C-alpha positions as CSV (number, residue, x, y, z in Angstrom):
1,M,192.7,96.7,92.3
2,D,193.8,99.0,89.5
3,Y,197.3,99.7,88.3
4,I,197.8,103.0,90.2
5,E,196.7,101.4,93.5
6,S,199.1,98.5,92.9
7,I,202.0,100.9,92.3
8,I,201.1,103.0,95.4
9,L,200.9,99.9,97.6
10,G,204.3,98.7,96.3
11,I,205.9,102.1,97.1
12,V,204.4,102.2,100.6
13,Q,205.6,98.6,101.2
14,G,209.1,99.3,99.9
15,L,209.5,102.4,101.9
16,T,207.9,101.5,105.2
17,E,209.5,98.1,105.4
18,F,213.0,99.7,105.9
19,L,212.4,103.3,106.9
20,P,211.7,103.5,110.7
21,I,208.0,104.4,110.5
22,S,206.3,101.1,111.0
23,S,205.0,99.3,107.9
24,S,202.4,97.4,110.0
25,G,201.2,100.7,111.6
26,H,200.8,102.3,108.2
27,L,198.9,99.3,106.9
28,E,196.4,99.6,109.8
29,I,196.0,103.3,109.0
30,F,195.4,102.4,105.3
31,K,192.9,99.7,106.2
32,V,190.8,102.1,108.3
33,V,190.9,105.2,106.1
34,F,190.1,103.3,102.9
35,D,187.9,100.7,104.6
36,S,189.9,97.9,103.1
37,D,190.5,94.3,104.4
38,F,193.9,93.0,103.5
39,S,193.5,89.8,105.5
40,T,191.3,88.0,102.9
41,K,192.6,85.2,100.8
42,E,192.2,87.2,97.7
43,S,194.9,89.6,98.8
44,L,197.3,86.9,99.9
45,L,199.2,86.6,96.6
46,F,199.6,90.3,96.3
47,T,200.8,90.7,99.9
48,I,203.3,87.9,99.5
49,V,204.6,89.4,96.2
50,L,205.2,92.7,97.9
51,H,207.0,91.1,100.8
52,F,209.1,89.0,98.4
53,A,210.0,92.2,96.5
54,T,211.3,93.9,99.6
55,A,213.2,90.8,100.8
56,L,214.8,90.5,97.4
57,S,215.8,94.2,97.4
58,T,217.6,93.6,100.7
59,M,219.3,90.6,99.3
60,V,220.5,92.5,96.3
61,F,221.7,95.5,98.3
62,F,223.5,93.4,100.9
63,R,224.5,90.6,98.5
64,K,228.1,90.6,99.7
65,E,227.2,90.4,103.4
66,I,224.7,87.7,102.7
67,S,227.3,85.7,100.8
68,L,229.6,86.0,103.8
69,I,226.9,84.8,106.1
70,F,226.4,81.6,104.1
71,E,230.2,81.1,103.9
72,G,230.5,81.7,107.6
73,L,228.0,78.9,108.4
74,F,230.2,76.3,106.6
75,N,233.7,77.8,106.9
76,L,235.1,76.5,110.2
77,K,238.4,78.5,109.8
78,D,236.8,82.0,109.5
79,K,235.7,82.5,113.1
80,S,234.4,86.1,112.8
81,S,232.2,85.2,109.8
82,K,230.9,82.1,111.5
83,E,230.0,84.1,114.7
84,F,228.2,86.7,112.7
85,S,226.2,84.1,110.8
86,I,225.2,82.4,114.1
87,S,224.3,85.8,115.5
88,I,221.8,86.3,112.7
89,L,220.3,83.0,113.5
90,I,220.1,83.8,117.2
91,S,218.4,87.1,116.5
92,M,215.5,85.2,114.8
93,I,214.7,83.1,117.8
94,P,212.5,85.6,119.8
95,A,210.3,86.7,116.9
96,T,210.0,83.1,115.7
97,L,208.8,81.8,119.1
98,I,206.4,84.7,119.7
99,G,205.0,84.4,116.2
100,F,204.5,80.6,116.6
101,F,203.0,80.5,120.1
102,F,201.1,83.8,120.2
103,E,199.8,84.1,116.7
104,D,196.2,84.7,117.8
105,T,197.2,87.3,120.3
106,I,199.3,89.1,117.7
107,N,196.5,89.1,115.2
108,S,194.2,90.7,117.7
109,F,196.3,93.8,117.6
110,F,195.6,94.1,113.9
111,D,192.0,95.0,114.1
112,G,192.0,98.7,113.1
113,N,192.6,100.0,116.6
114,L,194.2,103.3,115.7
115,I,194.5,104.6,119.3
116,F,196.9,101.6,119.9
117,V,198.8,102.3,116.7
118,G,199.2,106.0,117.6
119,I,200.6,105.1,121.1
120,M,203.0,102.7,119.5
121,L,204.1,105.4,117.0
122,Y,204.9,107.6,120.0
123,I,207.1,104.8,121.4
124,T,208.8,104.5,118.0
125,A,209.5,108.2,118.1
126,I,211.2,107.9,121.4
127,L,213.3,105.0,120.3
128,L,214.4,106.9,117.2
129,Y,215.4,109.9,119.2
130,L,217.4,107.8,121.6
131,S,219.3,106.2,118.7
132,D,220.4,109.6,117.6
133,V,221.5,111.1,120.9
134,I,223.2,108.0,122.4
135,T,226.9,107.9,121.7
136,S,227.7,104.6,119.9
137,K,230.8,102.7,121.0
138,R,232.7,99.9,119.4
139,N,231.0,96.9,120.8
140,S,230.5,93.8,118.5
141,V,227.4,92.0,117.5
142,N,228.0,89.0,119.8
143,Y,225.5,86.2,120.7
144,K,224.1,88.0,123.7
145,N,223.6,91.3,121.9
146,S,222.0,89.6,118.9
147,F,219.4,87.9,121.1
148,I,218.6,91.2,122.8
149,I,218.2,92.9,119.4
150,G,216.0,89.9,118.4
151,L,213.8,90.7,121.4
152,A,213.4,94.2,120.1
153,Q,212.4,92.8,116.7
154,A,209.8,90.5,118.4
155,I,208.3,93.5,120.2
156,A,208.1,95.3,116.9
157,I,205.5,92.8,115.7
158,M,202.9,95.1,117.2
159,P,201.5,97.6,114.7
160,G,203.0,101.1,115.2
161,I,206.4,99.9,116.5
162,S,209.0,100.2,113.8
163,R,211.0,97.0,113.4
164,S,214.1,98.8,112.0
165,G,213.8,101.6,114.4
166,A,213.5,99.3,117.4
167,T,216.3,97.0,116.4
168,I,218.7,99.8,115.4
169,A,218.0,101.8,118.6
170,T,218.5,98.7,120.7
171,A,221.8,97.9,119.0
172,V,223.0,101.5,119.5
173,V,222.1,101.4,123.2
174,L,224.2,98.2,123.4
175,G,227.1,100.2,122.1
176,I,227.2,98.9,118.5
177,E,228.4,101.4,115.9
178,R,225.4,102.9,114.0
179,E,226.2,101.6,110.5
180,K,226.8,98.1,111.8
181,A,223.6,98.3,113.7
182,A,221.6,99.3,110.6
183,R,223.2,96.6,108.4
184,F,222.5,93.9,111.1
185,S,218.9,95.2,111.4
186,F,218.2,94.7,107.7
187,L,220.0,91.4,107.4
188,M,218.3,89.8,110.4
189,V,214.8,90.4,108.9
190,V,215.3,88.6,105.6
191,P,214.9,85.0,106.9
192,L,211.9,86.1,108.9
193,I,210.2,87.6,105.8
194,F,210.6,84.4,103.9
195,G,209.5,82.3,106.9
196,S,206.4,84.5,107.3
197,M,205.6,84.2,103.6
198,L,205.9,80.4,103.7
199,K,203.7,80.1,106.8
200,S,201.0,82.3,105.2
201,I,201.0,80.1,102.1
202,I,200.7,76.9,104.1
203,D,198.0,78.3,106.5
204,N,195.9,79.5,103.5
205,G,196.2,76.2,101.6
206,G,198.5,77.6,98.9
207,L,198.4,80.6,96.7
208,K,195.3,81.5,94.7
209,F,196.2,82.7,91.2
210,E,192.8,83.2,89.8
211,N,191.2,86.6,89.5
212,F,194.7,88.3,89.5
213,D,196.0,90.4,86.7
214,L,199.7,89.7,86.0
215,I,200.4,93.3,85.1
216,T,198.9,94.5,88.4
217,I,201.1,92.0,90.4
218,S,204.2,93.0,88.3
219,L,203.7,96.7,88.9
220,G,203.4,96.1,92.6
221,F,206.5,94.0,92.7
222,I,208.6,96.4,90.6
223,S,207.6,99.5,92.7
224,A,208.2,97.6,96.0
225,F,211.6,96.3,94.8
226,I,212.9,99.7,93.5
227,T,211.7,101.7,96.6
228,G,213.1,98.9,98.8
229,L,216.5,99.4,97.3
230,L,216.3,103.2,97.7
231,A,215.1,102.9,101.3
232,C,218.0,100.6,102.2
233,K,220.5,103.0,100.8
234,W,218.8,106.1,102.3
235,M,218.4,104.5,105.8
236,I,222.1,103.5,106.0
237,A,223.1,107.0,105.2
238,L,220.7,108.6,107.7
239,V,221.8,106.3,110.5
240,K,225.4,107.1,109.9
241,K,224.7,110.8,110.1
242,S,222.4,110.5,113.1
243,K,219.4,111.9,111.2
244,L,216.7,109.6,112.5
245,Y,215.1,112.4,114.5
246,Y,213.4,113.4,111.3
247,F,211.4,110.1,111.4
248,S,210.9,110.6,115.2
249,I,209.1,113.9,114.4
250,Y,207.2,112.2,111.6
251,C,206.0,109.4,114.0
252,L,204.9,111.9,116.6
253,V,202.9,113.9,114.0
254,V,201.3,110.8,112.5
255,G,200.6,109.3,115.9
256,S,198.9,112.5,117.0
257,I,196.9,112.9,113.9
258,I,195.4,109.4,114.0
259,I,194.7,109.6,117.7
260,F,192.9,112.9,117.2
261,Y,191.1,111.4,114.2
262,T,189.9,108.4,116.2
263,I,188.9,110.3,119.3
264,N,186.9,112.8,117.4
265,G,185.4,110.2,115.0
266,I,186.4,112.2,112.0
């Protein structure tokens, strides 16, 4: 892997992790088009570094909210902060259970099946469109709503379904104000990213540091971190202005292109 490729992969990871266009779907497209296999142990370290960079960018961008979450878990007097903190934990349950019990089934979706990815991108497009046209109310992120949003996050494990798009759209459908929906969507994924990283490290017997260039890893980390920060800020602004239909159009176009590409064997 050269320096340019490392930077490009970092940019792609940073943008697609938070913009509602499905990072897993784009990874599958990348794997097929460039005939690359990112499931090998040699790529584990680089993959974890990129995910750590995007998780860290979220923590930096939402540092005040994250601080309140930790305070809420231990501050018995602040009822609202405690409820929000517990809601974050509840939202993790569906994806955690599905990831633990159905890992092999989930992995079977990541086999370069671009037809499947294209169809899932269509579904993402519909979700994004709905999140723009539905009038948000003033409902709170309670325990019930957080679990339902967590179910949307679990479904978004499939390549082509945008995690942020699915969770934000679900929250808006539940009547949660758009900006709150976006912030909750980004905060709820941070623990899952770290949990997924830890599980990958354990399953693969630790990290393999040999045959890796420190500069290559650093460039990937920096590009993913910076673009992750920009994507967070951009996404919050777009959700507030109900501009997600731009990404809806993008998903429709990309989904159509890869289905056409696959059917015609181009």
